[in-house]
N, C-alpha and C positions, 0 to 999 in steps of 0.2 A: 503422279499428278497431284495427289493430296499430301504427299510427304514433302516436308520442307526441312532444310538443314537448320539445326538449332545454333544460334549464335552464342557461343559460350562466353566470349569476351565481354559482351555487354551485360550479361546476367551476373557474371562473377564480379565485375567492377561495381555493380549496384549492390550486391551482397556485401562486398568489402567496404563500401561506403557506409552502409547501415551498421555493420559491425564496428567500424572505426568510430562512428558517432556514439554508439552505445558504450564502447570502451572509454571514450573521452568523458562522457557523462558520469560513468561509474568511477573513473579516476578522480574527477572533480568532487563527486559526492564523498568518496573516501577521504580525500584531503580535507574537506570541510568538516567531516565527522571527527577526524583526528585532531584538527585545530580546536574544535569545540570541546572535545573530551580533555585535551591538555589544559585549556583555560579553566574549565570547571574543576579539574583536579587541583590546579594551583589555587583557585579561590576558596574551595571548600576544605580540602584535606590538609593543605599546607597551613591554612589559617588555624587549624586545630592544634598544630604543633607549636605555635607561638605561645610561650609561657608568659602569662601576665600575673604578677603578684596580686594577691587579694588585698593586701594592705601595704602601705609604704614601709619599707624597711629602714629603721633608724641606724645610722652609722656612728652614733655618739658612743664614746667609751665611758663606762661607769665603773665605780669601785666594785670589785668582785668578778668582773668579766675575765674570761680566759682568752688570751690572745697569743698569736705566734710572733716571736721576735726573730728577725733575721734580715737577710738581704736577698736581692733577686738572683745572685750568683749561686746560692745554695738551693737545693731541692726542698720541697715542703716537708718531706719525710725527715730531713735533718734539722729542721728548725725546732728550737725549744719552746715549750708551752709555759706561759707566765700568767699568774693571777695578778690583776691590778690591785695594788694596795693603797696608792696615793696618786692623786691627780694634781698636776702643776698647771695652773691656768694663766692666761694672759690678762691684760687689762680689760679685754673685751669679754671675759668669762668664756672663752672658747679654748678647748683643748687642742693642741697641735699633736698630730701623730703622724 
């Protein structure tokens, strides 16, 4: 008289709905967290790796500089080192190299 049958189907579907909503929220949270961490890594840590020279490097050749003489077909280890003894300039006072 006081005992009633428990309807398992309705309770399990309710529990499954709650679990599904919780897992969906958790998945969205983890995806957002992963995206935020990736963007902060790119902006902070990779920016540190960019090397910026403190002063502008001059590419002008002067007498007394040591340079490598060769072509692109040879490796750097095979190129001879030469000390600049004389510069031949153009009319514009610019050295071609």
